[in-house]
C-alpha positions in Angstrom: 1.8 -11.7 -28.8 0.6 -15.0 -27.3 -2.6 -14.9 -25.2 -1.9 -14.7 -21.4 -4.2 -16.8 -19.2 -6.1 -14.4 -16.9 -8.6 -16.9 -15.4 -6.7 -16.9 -12.2 -7.2 -17.4 -8.5 -7.4 -13.9 -6.9 -4.5 -13.2 -4.6 -5.9 -11.9 -1.3 -2.6 -10.3 -0.1 -2.6 -6.5 0.4 -2.7 -4.6 -2.8 0.6 -2.8 -2.6 2.3 -6.0 -3.8 1.9 -4.5 -7.3 3.8 -1.4 -6.1 6.5 -3.5 -4.6 6.9 -5.5 -7.8 7.3 -2.2 -9.8 9.4 -0.3 -7.3 11.0 -2.8 -5.0 12.6 -5.6 -7.1 16.0 -6.1 -8.5 14.5 -6.5 -12.0 13.3 -2.9 -12.0 16.1 -1.1 -10.2 16.0 1.7 -12.8 12.4 2.5 -11.7 13.5 2.5 -8.1 16.3 4.9 -8.9 13.9 7.1 -11.0 11.5 7.5 -8.0 14.4 8.2 -5.6 15.6 10.9 -7.9 12.2 12.5 -8.3 11.6 12.5 -4.5 15.0 13.9 -3.6 15.9 16.2 -6.6 18.9 14.1 -7.4 20.2 12.7 -10.7 21.8 9.3 -9.8 22.1 7.0 -12.8 24.0 4.0 -11.5 21.6 1.3 -10.4 24.4 -0.6 -8.9 24.5 2.0 -6.1 21.2 0.7 -4.9 20.8 -2.1 -2.3 17.1 -3.1 -2.0 16.3 -4.6 1.4 13.1 -5.9 2.9 12.0 -6.6 6.4 12.2 -10.3 7.4 8.9 -11.9 6.5 9.2 -14.6 9.1 9.0 -12.0 11.9 7.2 -9.1 10.3 4.7 -10.7 8.0 2.4 -7.7 7.9 5.3 -5.5 6.9 6.3 -7.7 3.9 4.9 -5.3 1.3 7.3 -2.4 2.1 10.1 -1.2 -0.1 13.4 -0.1 1.6 16.6 1.1 -0.1 20.0 2.3 1.0 21.6 5.0 -1.2 24.2 7.7 -0.5 23.8 7.5 3.3 20.0 7.5 3.3 17.7 4.8 4.3 14.4 5.2 2.5 11.3 3.2 3.1 8.3 3.5 0.8 4.8 2.3 1.5 1.8 2.5 -0.8 -1.6 2.9 0.9 -5.2 3.2 -0.4 -6.5 4.7 2.9 -5.1 7.3 5.3 -4.1 5.7 8.5 -3.0 8.0 11.4 -0.9 5.2 12.8 1.6 5.4 9.8 4.3 7.2 11.8 4.1 4.5 14.5 4.4 1.8 11.9 7.3 3.6 10.3 9.0 3.9 13.7 8.7 0.1 14.2 9.8 -0.6 10.6 13.0 1.4 11.0 13.8 -0.1 14.4 14.0 -3.4 12.6 15.9 -2.0 9.6 18.5 -0.3 11.9 18.9 -3.5 13.9 19.7 -5.3 10.7 22.1 -2.6 9.6 24.0 -2.5 12.9 24.4 -6.3 12.9 25.4 -6.5 9.2 28.0 -3.7 9.7 29.2 -4.9 13.1 28.6 -1.6 14.7 29.4 -1.3 18.5 26.6 0.8 19.9 27.8 0.2 23.5 31.2 1.8 23.0 32.4 5.4 23.4 32.6 6.1 19.7 29.5 7.7 18.0 28.2 5.3 15.4 26.8 7.0 12.3 23.7 5.4 10.8 21.8 6.1 7.5 19.4 9.0 7.5 15.8 7.8 7.6 13.2 8.7 5.0 9.7 7.3 5.4 7.5 8.0 2.5 3.8 6.9 2.1 2.3 7.0 -1.4 -1.5 7.4 -1.1 -3.8 6.6 -4.0 -7.2 6.0 -2.4 -10.4 7.8 -3.5 -10.9 9.8 -0.4 -9.9 13.5 -0.9 -6.6 14.3 0.8 -4.0 17.1 0.5 -1.2 16.8 -2.0 1.6 16.5 0.6 1.2 16.1 4.3 3.3 15.1 7.3 1.9 12.8 10.0 3.6 12.9 13.4 4.2 10.2 16.0 3.7 12.7 18.8 0.0 12.9 17.8 -0.2 9.4 19.3 1.3 10.3 22.7 -1.1 9.9 25.6 0.4 13.1 27.1 0.5 15.8 24.5 3.9 17.4 24.0 5.3 20.0 21.5 8.9 19.7 22.6 9.9 17.6 19.6 12.2 15.6 21.9 10.7 12.3 20.6 9.4 12.5 17.1 9.0 10.4 14.0 7.2 11.4 10.8 5.5 9.9 7.8 5.5 12.1 4.7 2.4 11.3 2.6 2.2 12.0 -1.1 -1.2 12.0 -2.7 -0.7 10.4 -6.2 -4.2 11.1 -7.5 -5.0 13.4 -10.4 -4.2 17.0 -9.8 -2.4 16.5 -6.6 1.3 15.9 -7.3 1.7 16.4 -11.1 5.4 17.5 -10.8 6.3 14.3 -9.0 4.6 12.2 -11.6 6.1 14.2 -14.4 9.6 13.6 -13.0 9.1 9.9 -12.5 7.7 8.2 -15.6 7.3 4.7 -13.9 5.2 6.3 -11.1 3.1 8.2 -13.6 2.5 5.0 -15.6 1.6 3.1 -12.4 -1.1 5.7 -11.6 -2.3 5.7 -15.2 -3.2 2.1 -14.9 -4.9 2.7 -11.6 -6.9 5.6 -13.0 -7.9 3.7 -16.1 -9.3 0.9 -14.0 -11.3 3.4 -11.9 -12.6 5.1 -15.1 -13.7 1.8 -16.5 -15.5 0.9 -13.3 -17.3 4.2 -13.4 -18.5 3.5 -16.9 -20.2 0.4 -15.7 -17.7 -2.4 -16.4 -17.4 -5.3 -14.0 -14.2 -5.3 -12.0 -12.6 -8.0 -14.0 -13.4 -6.3 -17.3 -12.3 -3.0 -16.0 -8.9 -4.4 -15.0 -8.5 -6.4 -18.2 -9.4 -3.5 -20.4 -7.2 -1.1 -18.6 -4.2 -3.5 -18.8 -4.7 -4.1 -22.5 -5.1 -0.4 -23.2 -1.9 0.5 -21.3 0.0 -2.2 -23.3 -1.5 -0.9 -26.6 -0.4 2.7 -25.6 3.0 1.5 -24.5 2.4 2.3 -20.9 4.4 -0.2 -18.8 4.2 -2.3 -22.0 7.0 -4.7 -21.1 6.1 -4.9 -17.4 2.4 -5.6 -18.0 3.0 -8.1 -20.8 5.4 -10.0 -18.7 3.4 -9.9 -15.4 -0.2 -9.7 -16.8 -1.6 -12.6 -14.9 -0.2 -11.4 -11.6 -1.2 -7.8 -12.3 -4.8 -9.0 -13.0 -4.8 -11.0 -9.8 -3.7 -8.2 -7.4 -5.8 -5.5 -9.2 -9.0 -7.6 -9.1 -8.4 -8.0 -5.4 -7.8 -4.3 -5.0 -10.7 -2.9 -7.0 -13.2 -5.6 -6.0 -12.8 -6.8 -2.4 -11.4 -3.5 -1.0 -13.8 -1.1 -2.6 -16.8 -3.2 -2.2 -16.0 -4.0 1.5 -15.1 -0.4 2.3 -18.4 0.9 0.8 -20.4 -1.5 2.9 -18.4 -0.7 6.0 -19.3 3.0 5.5 -23.0 2.1 5.3 -22.6 0.3 8.6 -20.9 3.3 10.1 -23.6 5.6 9.0 -26.2 3.5 10.6 -24.0 3.2 13.7 -24.1 7.0 14.1 -27.9 6.8 14.5 -28.2 3.5 16.4 -25.1 3.5 18.6 -21.6 2.2 17.8 -22.2 -1.4 18.9 -25.5 -1.8 17.1 -24.1 0.0 14.1 -21.1 -2.3 13.9 -23.5 -5.3 14.1 -25.6 -3.9 11.3 -22.5 -3.2 9.3 -21.3 -6.8 9.9 -24.6 -8.2 8.7 -24.6 -6.2 5.5 -20.9 -7.0 4.9 -21.5 -10.8 5.3 -24.6 -10.8 3.1 -22.9 -8.9 0.3 -19.5 -10.6 0.4 -21.0 -14.1 0.2 -22.4 -13.2 -3.2 -19.0 -12.9 -4.8 -16.6 -14.9 -2.6 -16.4 -18.7 -3.0 -17.1 -19.9 0.5 -17.5 -19.0 4.2 -13.8 -19.2 4.9 -13.1 -16.6 2.2 -15.8 -14.4 3.6 -14.5 -14.6 7.1 -10.9 -13.9 6.0 -12.0 -10.8 4.1 -13.9 -9.5 7.1 -11.2 -9.9 9.7 -8.7 -8.1 7.4 -10.6 -4.9 8.2 -9.5 -3.1 11.4 -13.0 -2.6 12.8 -13.9 -6.3 12.5 -10.4 -7.8 13.2 -11.6 -9.4 16.5 -14.9 -10.7 15.2 -15.4 -14.4 16.0 -16.4 -17.1 13.5 -19.7 -17.6 15.4 -20.6 -13.9 14.9 -20.0 -14.1 11.2 -21.8 -17.5 10.8 -24.9 -15.8 12.4 -25.4 -13.8 9.2 -23.9 -16.1 6.6 
């Protein structure tokens, strides 16, 4: 096998691009169908039954890494996350509003007439593979976001979260080989990091070992450079940044929220500049985090 160049520019887009490549592309429709069957207890085998759709990037740029498919009257949207976000039901609600709008226009449905228009049944699934402990399967509810609490169920939207980490959903992984192999790569990278490897070595070694063990062999051989890029981003910037943010939060509990955030920002800037190429890269990495999304350039420059 010819050597694949892996001295690449790290892609700073959100990490579930790898998930989308594996489970949201026409090239790997069989993997998409396998995951659908594992989730729903079905046994479909005709990949031509699947229509993979995505939300318009030009309008919903932050939603571009979602996977949506239409099959047998269902509309399933899958999202991969490395952190638990209580706003996932709200995001899913907004996602499907756009998807249903596209569906209604494409099928020329008249929603203003007297005839009831049938629409695909929604299924919003979140695959969690972060390192924070979380229950195997959970259901997050939109009503938890309501300013006035209600238990009527009149207005509800849910996100069903599957924890893909070891020991949490073994049956699901067993029933979907592509998903099992995807998590095997993730776990090998983490194990390599814990053994003391640098991020780049941990990723490269994990990818090579998976290829050698015929785990996603064709996929990884074909997309090695891209996999290296997104995985280095995932296991370097995200883990490193999140760890420093947690230190800032700990200090904030003692010194007060505002002072704590400032201390966290200082530590974050000082640490990120050691492995990112320039100030712009540091600033972009910082504002990607929710707590620092409104931080000004001047505030960051103060500690750079």
